[in-house]
N, C-alpha and C positions, 0 to 999 in steps of 0.2 A: 507326536500330534500336539500342536499348540493352538490355542483359541485366541482370537482377538475380540474383546469386550469393549462395548462403548465406554469411552473414559468420561471422567467428570467434565462437563462443558462449562462450569462456572458456578458462581454463587446463586443459589435457589433455582438452578437449572437441572431439571430431572429428567425430561424426555424431550423429543423432537420428532419432526417428520423427515422421513428420509427421502429427499428430494432427487439425489442421483448416485448411482453406484458406479465407481470408477474401475472396479476390477470384477473379475469373473473366475470360475474354476480354471486352473491352469495358469493364471496370471502370476508372475513372479513379482513381489512388492519387498520394498526394504523399509527399513525402519525408518519413520519420519515422512515417508511419502504420503500424500493425501489420497485416500482410498474413497471417499464418499462426501457428498454435500447434505447437510442436515440443518433444517429450519427449525429454530426454536421461537419462543415469543419474542425474542429480541433482535434475532438477526440471523442469515443464513451463513454458515460457517462450514469450512473444509475441515475435515477430521482426518489427521494423519495416523497412520499405522504405527503400532508400538513394537511389532514384531516383523521379522524378515523371513522369507521363504516362497514357496510356491503354494498357492491357494488350492486347498483339495475341496472344501465344501462352502458354499455361501448359504447362510441359514436365514437371510432376509430379503426382502423385495422391495423395490420402489414404491412409494406410497404408505409404507407402514409407518406406524407410530413406535419409535424405539426408546426404551428406557435406560439409563445409565447402568451399566453392569451386564447387559444383554450382550449375548455371544452373536457376534456379527459374521464371522467366517473361521475357519481352521486353516492352519498351513502346515505342511509336512514338516516333521522334526529334523529330517535330513536337509532340507532345504535351509532350515533355520540355522544349523550348524554350519553348513558350508557358505551359507551367503550372508549371513552376517549380522553380526552384532554391531558391525560398525554403522554409525548413524549419519545418514545423509545430510549434510550441512545445508544444501540448496536444493530443496525438492523441485522438480520440474514443474511446469504448468501443464495442465490436462492435454492442451494443443500439441504442445511440444514433445510431450511423453507419447501421444498417439502417433505422431509423425516419425519419432524415434524408432518407435516399435514397428512401424511399416517399413521403415529404412532397413532395420535389423533383419526383418523377415525377408525382405527382397534381396539383401547382400548375402544371407545365409544360403538361400535357394540358387544364386548366381555366381557366388565367388569362386575364383579359379582354385583347383585342387592344390595349386602350389603355393597359395596365398599364405603367409606367415601370420600367425596370432599374435596380437600386441603382448608383451610380456605382463605378468600380474604385478599389482602395486609392490609386492614384496620380494620380486625378483632382484638378483644381485647383478644383473645386466646394467652396465653404466648407462643412465639415460642422459638425454641431450640436456645441457646445462641452461640453455636459453631458447626461446621461441618466440615467435611473434604471432599476433592476431591481426589479420587484415579483414576489412569488411567484406563479406563474402556476396555471392550473386544475390539480388533481391527479387528477381522475377523477370519476365520477358519485359524488354524495352525499358527496363529501370536501371539507371546507371548511377544516380546519386540520390541523396536525401539529406534533410536537415537533422542534426543530432539534438533531440529534445532533451533527452535525460541519460546520464551516466549512472550506472548502478554500481560501481566499482571506484576503487581509489587505489593509489600505491599502497602495496602491503595486503591487499585483500586477497584470499585464496579462492581461486574460481575452479570450477570443475568443468570438464567436457558437456556441453549441451546447457550450461546454465546461461540464462539471459543476463546480458552485459549492458545494454544499451537500447534505448528507445529511439527509433528513426522515423522521421516523417518523410514520406515520399509523396509524390503527386496524386497517389491512389489511397494511401492509408497510413495510419500510424502502427509500426510492428515493433515487436520486441526481438532482437537479434540475439541469437545464442552463441556462446563461445565455442571455437571448434578446438581449443587446446585446454589444458589443465596445468595448474601451478599457482604461484604467488606473483601478483602484478608488481612488476618493477617500475616501468616508466609509462605514462601516459602522453601520448602524442596528438591528442585532440581535446577540445573542450566543448561544452554545451553551447550551442548555437551555431557551430561551425557546419559548413556544408561538405558532407563526406562523398566520396566517390568509390565505387566498387574497386577493390584491391587496394585501398589506402591503408597504410599502417595505422592501427587504433591504440595498441599497447604492446609492450614486451613483458614477457615473464621470466622468473628466474627459479633456481631450486630444483629438485627431482621433478621432471615434468616429462610427460608423454607428448610430444608434438604430433600435429596432424600431418599427413601426407601432404607434399606440395600440391598445390591446386592445379590441377591440369584443366585444360579446355574442356567445355561442355561435352559429355559423352552419354550415351544411353546409360540408364540405370543398371542395366544388367551387366554392364562393363565398367562400373564405377568402383572406387574404394569404399570401404565401409563409411569412413567418416564424410566422404563427398555424397555418398547415397543418403545418409541421414540429412544432409544440407538440402540436398534436391527434394527429399521428401517433406522437409520442413516448409520449403518455398511453394511445393505443390499443395500443401495444407493451408497455407496462407491465402494462394490464388483461389482454392476451392471454396474456402470459407468466404472469400472476398465476392465470389460470383454468386454464391447462396445468398449472401446479405444484400448484394446489388438487387437481386430480384425481389427481395422483401421489402425494399424501400419504396415508398410511394413516388409516382411520377415526377412529383414538384421537388424531390429531395433526392438526386440521383447519388449513386454510390461514389462516382468519381467527382469530387468536389472541384468547383471552378477556383481559379487563383484567389478570388475574394474570400474564399472560405478559409484561407490562412489565417485570418485575423480572428475568426471565431474560434478557430482550432487552438490559436495562443490563449484566447480568454477563457477557454474551456480548461486549461492544463494548470495543475498546482503540483510543484515538486514537493517531494518527501511524503507522499501518500503511504509509504510503506508502514509508518507508525499508527495510522489510523485505524479505528476499530473496522470490524468486518461490516460490510456494507450488504443489505438485503437484495442481491441480485445474483443471478446464475452466471456461471463463467461466460457463457455466450452473449449475455447482455453487458458483462464487463468488457469483453472483447470489442463488442460493437462500439461501445464508449469510447475506446482507445483508439479505434480506427478513425472515428469521427472527430477526434480531438476534444472530446467532452469529458470534463472532470464529473465523474459518476456521483460524487459526494454533493454536487450542486443540483442533481437531477431530482425532480419532484415525484415521489412515487405514487402510483394511482392504483397499483395491482392489489391483489387479495393479501391481507396481512401486511400491509405497506411495504410490498416488494416493488422493486424496480422492473419494469418490463421493457421491451424492446422499443415499443410505442413511446413509452416516457422518454428513452433517449433520443429517438428521432424527433420527437416535438421539442426537446430541449435544444437539440442541433438547429433545428430550423429557427427557433428564436435568436440563437447566437448569430446565426446567418443574417436574419432580419436585422438584428442590431448593428452588425457591421455593415451591411448595405446602407442603412441609413446614415451611418458616420461617414461613409464614403460620399455620400451625397451632399453632405453638410460641409462647406469650406470653412476651416478652422481660422484661416487667416487669408485675407485677399490683399494681394499687394496692390497698392494705389498705382492708378497710371501715372506715368511721368508728365509732369507739368509742362507747358511751354514757357519760353522767356517772355513774361508779362512786359518787362521794361523797354522791350524794343518797339512797344506801341505807345508808350507813355509813361508817365511818372507813377510810381507805386509805392507803397508803405508796407512794410512787414512788421506784424505785432504778434508776440508770442500767445499761443493758445492758453487761457487760464485753466487750472486744474480742473474746476468744475465741467468746463466746456469740453475739454479734453477726454474726461471720463465719461462724460454724457455721450460723446461721439462714439468712443469704443464700445460703450455698453449697448447703444442702439444699433450700430452696425452688427455686433454679435447677435442681438435679438431679431434684427431683420434677416440675417443669413440663417438662423436656426429655425425660426417659427414661420410655418407656411401661412401667410396673413390672409383673412378674409374679413370684410367689414360689412356688418348688416346696419342698416338704417331705419329708423321709424319716428314717429312724431307722438308727442303727448299733449293733450289739452290740458293745460293747468290754471284755467280760469278760475275755477273753485279753491284750487290749492293757493293761489296768489292772494285770495280774500282771507284765507286762514293765516298765511304767512303774515299779511299785515297786521292781523288781529292780535296775533302772539309775539310780535317783534319786540314790544317793550318788555315782556316777561325775560325773553332770552338776553336782551341788553342788559337787564339787571343782573343776570347771572354772568356777565361778562364775555358774552357771544355776540353774534349776529345771526338772525334767522335768514340764512342765505339758502339758494336752491341746492348748492353743494351739501350743506348739512342735512337737508331732508333727503337728498340723494344717497347719503351715507346710509342714512337708515333704511330706505328702500332696497339698496344693493344688498345690504347685510341679511334682509329678508328672503330676497330672491336667491342668495347663495345657499341658504338653508333648503329651499325647495329644489335647487339645480346644483347638487353638490359637485358636479364635475367641472363647473366654473369655479370651484374653490379648491382646485388640485394642481398637481404638477405632474409631468412625464419623466420617468426614469428609464431611458432607453437602454442604458447600459445594463440594468437588471430586468428590463422587459416589464417594468411595473407603473401602475398610476398611483400617485401618492395623495390620497384625500386627506385633507387637513380638517381637523375636529376643531379649529378655532377659525375665527373670522377677524383678520388684520387688513384694514383697507388704507391704501396709499393714495394720498392726493397731491397732484402736481401744483407745484407753487411757482410762479414766476418771479425771479429775483434778478437783480442787477448782475449777478454772478452767473446766470444761467437757471436752467430747469432743476428744481430740487423736490424731492417726493417724500414728505415725512408720513410716517405711518401711525394710524390710530388703532389701537389694540383693542380686542373684544368688543367690536362695534355692535355685535348683536346683543349685549348684555346692557347697552346704555340708550338712554331716551334721545330724543332730538336736542333737547336743551342742554345736556351734558356734551353731546357731540359737537354742537355748534360753539360751545365754550372751549372746548379742547382743540378744535380746528382753529380758532382764532389765536390761541396761544402758539400753536405749533407754526402756524403761517407767520406770525410775528418773529419768532426764533429764526426762522429760515432767512427773513429778509434782513435781520439784523445780524446775520453770520454766527449765530450761536446755537445752530442746531447740531447735535452730537450725532456721529456717524451710526450709532446703534438705534437711533431714532428714525432712521431711514431703512431699517432692516425687517426682515420677517414679514412682509406683506402677502396676502394672498389674493388680492385684486386691486385695481386701480381706478381711481376717477380723475379726469381732467376736464376741466370747464373752462372753454373760451368765449362764454356769453358775455363777459366784461368786455371783451374787444371786439367781437362781432363774428360774422360768418353764419352760413345757413347750414354747414355740415362739414366734417374732415374725417381722416382715417388715422386714428391714433395707433400707435407701435405697441404692441404688447410688451410689457414689462417682464421679459423672461427672467425667471423660470415659471411666472405666472402664466396663465393661459387666455386671459381675457382683460379687456380694459374699456370703461364705459366713458365716451366723450359727450359733453353736453355743448351746445351752441346756442347762440343768442335767441331768447324766445321773442315772438313778435306777433302783432294782431293780424289775423287771417280771417277771411271769410270762409265759415264752415255750413255746410248744407244739413240743417237740422229740422225736423219736423215740416218737410216742405218748404223751408225758406233759408236763406243766408243768414247767418248770425255772426258777429264779430267774436273771435275767440283767440285767447292767448295760447299760442301753439310753441311747445319746447322741442326743437330737434334733438333726436339722439341718435349716436352713432356707436356701435359695439364692434370692436376688433377682436378676433379669437384665432386661437391656435387650431388650425383645422386637421392637425393629428389625433386631437382628443375630441373636439366639439364638431358635430355635424350642423349643416346649415339649417335643419329643421329644428334643432335643440336651440341654435343661437336665435332664430325667429321666435320661439316660445318663450325664451328668457327675456328678450327684450320687449315683447308684447306684454309680457307679465310686469316688467318694469314701467312701461308706459300706462298701463292701466293702473298701477298703484299711485302714480303721479295724479292720474285723472280722478281717481276715488280714494282718498286718503284714508276712507273708512275700511279699506282692506288691510292696511297695516294693522289694525287693532282686531280684525278677525282672523287674518292668515298670518300675520307676521309677530 
């Protein structure tokens, strides 16, 4: 009789909770085979057996808190002597082990009396010197799949039943086990290939026991041992798939549409076999593989920071939404072919200047990416205009000019503090909103080369006099062709003022990746009904374009109304700004 005791689990880890037992009395275990799942304060780990044999007595039960050195189960001494001190180099997954166990039981019950057992590993019978592994049947109506990951390479020793590749079908991502044993000689496929059932995957060399030839599908009770194991494995995959399909919410069916292949690719990361254990049960990890989700990227919300099935499904839905958004956004639009204008008269062709070409490209990308909406409002700046005239001289002495744009910079900076979603960006790839803790505002400047947008930094930390002076300097540099590229980067919001030219309103294009832009038009005297009579007031038209993916119409209306009231009541800046 031999005891299996809980081994040391790592530095400063003395105990853990038994999440799942993978064995029971009468089960045969091999050295290195996972026998239970244990949750420590750091992770959920599979604990391998250090003994081999047939389990006689299990002394713990699921849910117990186990300590290092505690007896877990005992095995029969005879089983240990006969079965082996030989370490299993590639332990099976729990799902594959269960499938193989069921297949073995079915085969033992139904095998023909004349069936010949396979020779033991130390038999002197001359083995076949070469064998092939071909892609087995994957399930009903599944004829092919995409090779996502190869788990072997030339020179790798593989065991029968060991997973050797990950294949993505139109239903799931599955691990395919090997039906032969030996040393891999030649690989005949590579990652990314589309494989068909029966296609040659690799050949082996050296002493190997080859699987019987693959016959046409037949009932399990008449199948060979290996074929029965393969059918049982497929049945386990299908049964698990049906169970998970029932568990998925209606808006996330188990059979993903073709568009889901993109999030599946987004969710996969190669080389995860060297990563630390992840706090998730095997059935949760299996679901992640089937949905094409990298479980290391899933945010855990379960007890003890464990990853649950709901966490995996939520992450998959997020990936799908991201992929759908990408599919709807054209990355490049082919320009329609132009007619031959010369056949109607004389023309002249002039090369597009670099600034104009860059502006065209950026604005086209912004227009194709951002679902634009423009909100309009009006501000009564009669009192503000009187203050502006009063302080104009002081600002000029500081090297600036007290313009409406300079005042708008301070008002916008204050508004961005109150409405932070306007000072943000959308990261669809990661499904996140990026809120900036700084306020850098760009101001569109009309130059002979085209539109340039210098950026004033930390606008919220400067007064109007400082902003007016800095704006004058940057505008001059833009017109003198001395504006550096870095002086046009890092903006979080943009202001564009066409009041010096004219107009009663317009729809500015959002300067992506920003989410909003404020447009100012020419102010004009208009009659306003005040206290029962019309009075002449100076009205400033305001136009706010915004990214409707992040900003709702009600938010935009509140933001622009706050801006308008700040223009109308400058005292608000000292109170709220």
